[in-house]
C-alpha angles and dihedrals in degrees: 000000000000125000114249111183109214095219093063134080122225143205130220086242090063101257124134131215125207128186118238133202087273110071090214096051127076131186116222139191144144121286129251087249092055094048090049092051092047097049124205108009113217103169142020130193104208123203116252124258110255092025118134113231131193124214113259092015124113113266101165147348137241124204124201136176086263104042152327116263131185122238113222124209107246090200138033112242143082129308107241100167139014131194097248090180086076088070091072101025109028089156087078085083087066095050101036112015095163098041126029091004094069112135110202148335123242125201111210130191097227133024132274088274084073091056109082121196100039114138131222119234091260092049092047089049090055089050093054097037 
């Protein structure tokens, strides 16, 4: 069974969203369920800092020994940080998807209330059951 932290929000495409100290900036990554389905992650194409991203549009790619999968932006905004450590050790996503395996931070103009379609932990759990 995959880990689904209650304090995060989720997408149907298996990304997670976490609040940061700045109410306009959110950290994103792929879920434990997604990394488990992918298998051993060997490469990640991170979005670029300063890049504008649109919710539900591709913003990166993750490659595993099984397949290549697209990463979808869970929010519309601007990339303000990326986890450049993943360039050398993308497998961290497998071992710590909600911690050291984060992918990027997105700055949005509104709050999460302006981001329709995000799932709570129980809703996401039903999706992956």
